[in-house]
C-alpha positions as CSV (number, residue, x, y, z in Angstrom):
1,M,29.8,-54.1,-15.5
2,F,30.4,-50.6,-16.8
3,S,26.7,-50.1,-17.4
4,S,25.9,-51.1,-13.8
5,R,28.5,-48.7,-12.4
6,A,27.3,-45.9,-14.6
7,R,23.7,-46.6,-13.5
8,G,24.8,-46.5,-9.9
9,L,26.7,-43.2,-10.4
10,L,23.7,-41.8,-12.1
11,D,21.4,-42.9,-9.2
12,F,23.8,-41.3,-6.7
13,C,23.9,-38.0,-8.6
14,M,20.1,-38.0,-8.8
15,A,19.8,-38.7,-5.1
16,V,22.2,-35.8,-4.3
17,L,20.2,-33.5,-6.6
18,C,16.9,-34.5,-4.9
19,V,18.4,-33.8,-1.4
20,W,19.8,-30.4,-2.6
21,T,16.5,-29.5,-4.1
22,A,14.5,-30.4,-1.0
23,Y,17.0,-28.5,1.2
24,H,16.8,-25.3,-0.8
25,H,13.3,-25.3,-2.3
26,T,10.8,-27.0,0.0
27,P,9.1,-25.9,3.3
28,A,10.8,-28.8,5.1
29,G,14.2,-27.7,3.9
30,A,13.5,-24.1,4.9
31,L,12.7,-25.3,8.4
32,V,16.0,-27.2,8.6
33,R,17.9,-24.2,7.4
34,K,16.1,-21.8,9.8
35,A,16.7,-24.2,12.7
36,S,20.4,-24.6,11.9
37,A,20.9,-20.9,11.6
38,W,19.1,-20.3,14.9
39,A,21.1,-23.1,16.7
40,F,24.4,-21.8,15.5
41,S,23.5,-18.0,15.6
42,T,24.1,-17.5,11.9
43,Q,22.0,-15.8,9.3
44,S,19.6,-18.0,7.3
45,T,19.2,-17.6,3.6
46,A,16.0,-19.6,3.6
47,R,12.9,-18.0,2.2
48,P,10.0,-17.6,4.7
49,L,7.6,-20.5,4.6
50,L,5.0,-18.0,3.2
51,A,6.9,-18.0,-0.1
52,F,6.3,-21.7,-0.7
53,Y,2.5,-21.5,-0.7
54,D,2.0,-18.9,-3.5
55,G,3.7,-17.3,-6.5
56,M,3.3,-13.8,-5.2
57,T,6.3,-11.9,-4.1
58,G,6.4,-10.6,-0.5
59,T,3.1,-11.7,1.0
60,T,0.9,-14.8,0.3
61,L,-2.4,-16.1,1.4
62,A,-2.6,-19.8,1.7
63,A,-6.0,-20.2,3.3
64,P,-9.4,-19.4,1.7
65,M,-10.3,-15.7,1.8
66,V,-13.3,-14.6,3.8
67,A,-15.3,-11.6,2.6
68,P,-17.4,-9.3,4.9
69,E,-20.8,-10.7,5.9
70,V,-22.3,-7.3,6.6
71,S,-22.4,-4.2,4.3
72,L,-20.1,-1.3,5.2
73,V,-22.1,1.9,5.9
74,R,-19.1,4.3,5.3
75,A,-15.5,4.4,4.2
76,L,-13.1,3.0,6.8
77,T,-10.1,4.7,8.4
78,S,-6.8,3.0,8.2
79,A,-7.1,1.7,11.8
80,E,-10.6,0.4,11.1
81,A,-9.4,-1.3,7.8
82,L,-6.7,-3.1,9.7
83,A,-9.2,-4.2,12.3
84,W,-11.6,-5.5,9.6
85,G,-8.7,-7.4,7.9
86,T,-7.6,-9.0,11.2
87,H,-11.2,-10.0,12.1
88,L,-11.8,-11.6,8.7
89,A,-8.4,-13.4,8.7
90,L,-9.2,-14.9,12.2
91,K,-12.6,-15.8,11.0
92,G,-11.2,-18.0,8.2
93,M,-8.9,-20.0,10.5
94,D,-9.5,-23.0,12.7
95,A,-9.3,-23.0,16.5
96,R,-5.8,-24.3,16.6
97,A,-4.4,-21.6,14.3
98,R,-6.2,-19.0,16.4
99,A,-4.4,-20.0,19.6
100,P,-2.0,-17.1,19.8
101,A,-4.8,-14.6,19.1
102,T,-6.9,-16.3,21.7
103,A,-4.2,-15.9,24.4
104,L,-3.7,-12.2,23.5
105,A,-7.4,-11.5,23.5
106,Q,-7.8,-13.1,26.9
107,E,-5.3,-10.7,28.3
108,Q,-7.6,-7.9,27.3
109,G,-10.8,-9.6,28.3
110,I,-11.9,-10.3,24.8
111,S,-13.4,-13.6,23.8
112,M,-12.7,-15.3,20.5
113,S,-16.4,-15.6,19.8
114,T,-16.6,-11.8,19.9
115,L,-13.5,-11.4,17.6
116,V,-15.1,-13.6,14.9
117,D,-18.6,-12.2,15.3
118,P,-19.7,-10.5,12.0
119,V,-20.9,-7.3,13.8
120,E,-18.8,-7.1,17.0
121,G,-15.7,-8.6,15.5
122,P,-14.1,-5.6,13.8
123,V,-14.6,-3.5,16.9
124,A,-13.0,-6.2,19.1
125,A,-10.1,-6.6,16.7
126,R,-9.4,-2.9,16.8
127,R,-9.3,-3.0,20.6
128,L,-7.0,-6.0,20.4
129,L,-4.6,-4.2,18.0
130,S,-4.7,-1.0,20.1
131,G,-3.5,-3.0,23.1
132,L,-0.4,-4.1,21.1
133,A,0.4,-0.7,19.6
134,E,2.9,0.3,22.3
135,D,5.1,-2.8,21.9
136,F,4.6,-3.0,18.1
137,P,4.3,0.5,16.6
138,R,4.4,-0.8,13.0
139,E,1.3,-2.4,11.5
140,E,3.2,-5.4,10.2
141,A,4.7,-6.3,13.5
142,R,1.4,-5.6,15.4
143,V,-0.6,-7.9,13.1
144,T,2.2,-10.6,13.2
145,A,1.9,-10.6,17.0
146,V,-1.8,-11.4,16.8
147,F,-1.1,-14.5,14.7
148,V,2.1,-15.8,16.2
149,G,2.1,-14.5,19.8
150,R,3.7,-11.6,21.6
151,V,7.1,-13.3,22.4
152,P,7.9,-14.7,18.9
153,A,6.8,-11.4,17.3
154,R,9.0,-9.3,19.6
155,Y,11.9,-11.6,18.8
156,A,11.4,-11.2,15.1
157,Q,10.9,-7.5,15.4
158,E,14.2,-7.0,17.3
159,R,16.2,-9.1,14.9
160,A,14.6,-7.4,11.9
161,E,15.4,-4.0,13.3
162,A,19.0,-5.0,14.0
163,E,19.3,-5.9,10.3
164,G,18.1,-2.5,9.2
165,G,15.8,-1.9,6.3
166,A,12.0,-1.8,6.1
167,L,10.1,-3.7,8.8
168,T,8.0,-5.6,6.3
169,L,6.0,-8.8,6.9
170,E,8.6,-10.7,4.8
171,A,11.4,-9.3,6.9
172,L,9.6,-10.3,10.1
173,S,8.8,-13.8,8.7
174,R,12.5,-14.4,8.0
175,Q,13.3,-13.7,11.7
176,L,10.6,-15.8,13.4
177,P,11.9,-18.7,15.4
178,P,11.5,-22.2,13.8
179,G,8.0,-23.4,13.8
180,F,6.2,-20.1,13.6
181,E,6.7,-19.2,10.0
182,A,3.4,-20.8,8.7
183,A,1.4,-18.9,11.4
184,S,2.3,-15.6,9.8
185,V,0.1,-16.5,6.8
186,G,-2.8,-15.2,8.9
187,A,-0.9,-11.9,9.2
188,A,-0.5,-11.8,5.4
189,Q,-4.2,-12.3,5.0
190,A,-5.1,-9.5,7.5
191,L,-2.8,-7.0,5.8
192,A,-4.0,-7.9,2.3
193,L,-7.6,-7.5,3.4
194,S,-7.0,-4.2,5.2
195,T,-5.3,-2.9,2.0
196,A,-8.4,-3.9,0.0
197,F,-10.6,-2.0,2.4
198,G,-8.5,1.1,1.8
199,L,-8.8,1.1,-2.0
200,A,-10.5,4.0,-3.9
201,W,-12.7,3.6,-6.9
202,P,-11.3,3.8,-10.5
203,V,-14.1,5.9,-12.0
204,S,-16.9,8.2,-10.7
205,E,-18.7,6.8,-7.6
206,G,-21.9,7.3,-9.5
207,A,-21.0,4.9,-12.3
208,R,-23.4,2.0,-12.6
209,V,-22.4,-1.6,-12.1
210,T,-23.6,-3.2,-15.3
211,S,-22.4,-6.7,-14.4
212,P,-21.5,-7.7,-10.9
213,F,-18.9,-10.2,-9.6
214,G,-19.9,-13.9,-9.8
215,E,-21.2,-16.5,-12.2
216,R,-23.2,-15.2,-15.2
217,N,-24.3,-16.1,-18.7
218,H,-21.4,-14.7,-20.8
219,P,-22.9,-12.1,-23.2
220,V,-20.5,-13.1,-26.1
221,L,-19.8,-16.8,-25.5
222,G,-23.3,-17.6,-24.4
223,T,-22.1,-20.0,-21.7
224,R,-22.2,-19.9,-17.9
225,K,-18.9,-18.4,-16.7
226,M,-17.4,-16.8,-13.7
227,H,-17.1,-13.0,-13.9
228,T,-14.0,-12.2,-11.9
229,G,-14.6,-8.5,-11.6
230,V,-17.3,-5.8,-11.9
231,D,-18.2,-4.0,-15.1
232,L,-18.8,-0.2,-14.7
233,G,-20.9,1.4,-17.4
234,V,-18.9,4.5,-18.5
235,P,-18.5,6.2,-22.0
236,T,-15.4,5.7,-24.0
237,G,-12.7,8.1,-23.0
238,T,-13.7,8.2,-19.3
239,A,-10.8,8.9,-17.0
240,V,-9.6,5.8,-15.2
241,A,-7.7,6.4,-11.9
242,A,-5.4,4.2,-9.9
243,V,-7.2,3.0,-6.8
244,A,-4.0,3.2,-4.7
245,E,-0.3,3.7,-5.1
246,G,1.5,0.8,-6.7
247,V,3.6,-0.4,-9.6
248,V,2.4,-1.2,-13.1
249,R,3.0,-4.9,-13.7
250,R,1.2,-5.2,-17.0
251,A,0.3,-2.7,-19.8
252,S,-0.6,-4.6,-22.9
253,E,-3.5,-5.6,-25.3
254,D,-5.1,-8.9,-26.1
255,S,-8.2,-10.1,-27.8
256,V,-10.1,-10.8,-24.5
257,N,-9.2,-8.0,-22.2
258,G,-8.5,-5.4,-24.8
259,R,-6.1,-2.7,-23.6
260,V,-5.4,-3.8,-20.0
261,L,-3.4,-2.5,-17.0
262,V,-2.5,-4.5,-13.9
263,L,-1.3,-2.6,-10.8
264,D,0.6,-4.2,-7.9
265,H,-0.3,-2.5,-4.6
266,G,1.9,-4.7,-2.3
267,R,0.8,-7.0,0.4
268,G,-0.5,-9.4,-2.2
269,V,-3.1,-7.0,-3.6
270,T,-3.4,-6.3,-7.4
271,T,-6.1,-4.5,-9.4
272,A,-6.8,-4.8,-13.2
273,Y,-8.5,-2.4,-15.6
274,C,-9.7,-3.9,-18.9
275,H,-11.2,-2.8,-22.2
276,N,-9.5,0.6,-22.2
277,S,-9.2,2.8,-25.3
278,E,-5.9,4.2,-24.2
279,L,-3.2,3.3,-21.7
280,L,-1.3,6.2,-20.1
281,V,1.3,4.4,-18.0
282,R,4.0,1.8,-18.7
283,V,5.3,-1.4,-17.1
284,G,7.5,-0.7,-14.1
285,E,6.1,2.8,-13.6
286,Q,5.2,3.8,-10.0
287,V,1.8,5.3,-9.8
288,T,0.0,7.3,-7.0
289,R,-3.5,7.0,-5.7
290,G,-5.9,8.9,-7.9
291,Q,-3.4,9.2,-10.8
292,L,-4.9,9.1,-14.3
293,I,-3.7,5.7,-15.7
294,A,-6.0,5.0,-18.7
295,R,-9.1,6.1,-20.6
296,S,-12.0,3.6,-20.7
297,G,-13.1,2.1,-24.0
298,N,-14.6,-0.9,-25.8
299,T,-11.6,-2.9,-26.8
300,G,-11.2,-6.7,-26.6
301,R,-14.2,-9.1,-26.0
302,S,-16.8,-6.4,-25.2
303,T,-20.3,-5.6,-26.3
304,G,-20.2,-1.9,-25.4
305,P,-18.2,0.9,-23.7
306,H,-17.4,0.0,-20.1
307,L,-14.5,-0.6,-17.6
308,H,-14.0,-4.1,-16.2
309,Y,-12.4,-3.5,-12.8
310,Q,-10.9,-6.5,-11.0
311,L,-9.5,-6.9,-7.5
312,E,-7.2,-9.9,-6.6
313,L,-5.8,-10.9,-3.2
314,A,-2.8,-13.3,-3.8
315,S,-4.1,-14.1,-7.3
316,R,-7.6,-14.9,-6.0
317,P,-10.4,-12.7,-7.5
318,M,-12.5,-11.0,-4.9
319,D,-15.7,-9.0,-5.3
320,P,-14.6,-5.3,-5.1
321,L,-18.1,-4.3,-3.9
322,K,-17.6,-6.3,-0.7
323,F,-15.0,-3.8,0.4
324,R,-17.0,-0.7,-0.5
325,A,-19.5,1.4,1.5
326,S,-21.5,2.9,-1.4
327,V,-24.3,1.2,-3.2
328,R,-24.7,1.2,-7.0
329,T,-27.6,0.1,-9.2
330,V,-27.2,-2.7,-11.7
331,S,-28.6,-2.5,-15.2
332,Q,-29.1,-5.9,-16.9
333,D,-29.4,-4.3,-20.4
334,A,-26.1,-2.4,-20.2
335,P,-22.9,-3.5,-22.1
336,F,-20.5,-6.1,-20.7
């Protein structure tokens, strides 16, 4: 009898624990908490739904990333970069998810087919964003409006401004009415992509790409493996610069990457710099665009002096050359 009661008590406790976990740590629980807070005009402590779909802090990208289909002929301005990011984020979504953007575009006489066109899309996206600039001066709010609609975005903007603090995408996502949180994933994608378009280059523009992004025969292991960055053929001791302002998340050494740095640039964008001979910054340090952060080398699993440069959007490696305007030659005989 005691064993049966004990088992029943244990089952009850486990059921309560499961309900508590679901309420505090799942998207469904977040929706319930947000809806309750909205209904009773209280402040919700629920994380935005974005946070449940990725381990990154702040922004997250749940859907597959879409890279540019056409080559850039020149460096982009900040407005152009935001338009490109918005165009590519829309291109990667299905018709239902594009509904708010479609409605806004129709107000300005822009068709969705134009917005997702590889050539005309970025220009159309810039026009769409310009039409929202008066109501949404901040980029985060403007892009949010594209993906959730004008009214929900204005509601979130007003509540976020009333709270004070920075008007970040995360702050806006917390204030969206129930049911709109997941839609702002598109805004996170657009902002991450626009940030990637604005990155500088870690070494001289003239440095050769000795191994591009993509699958290759690994020069040391001899097997077919994915190369998640680009290798830049530069002599040992070459100055390595931060491609944008950010925070140093990793500054360490291992047998594969050698002396490696990882910078977090916000909006889900990180860059990595591997095989250095010397690291000049420490974990937690704030760096500025163009700041000297390391000197290249030949440490770790490497066959010769070079810099492995890697770009990741929400922990997904992307080809850095897709976001660059300049063209570089590739030497198949150079070190990896």
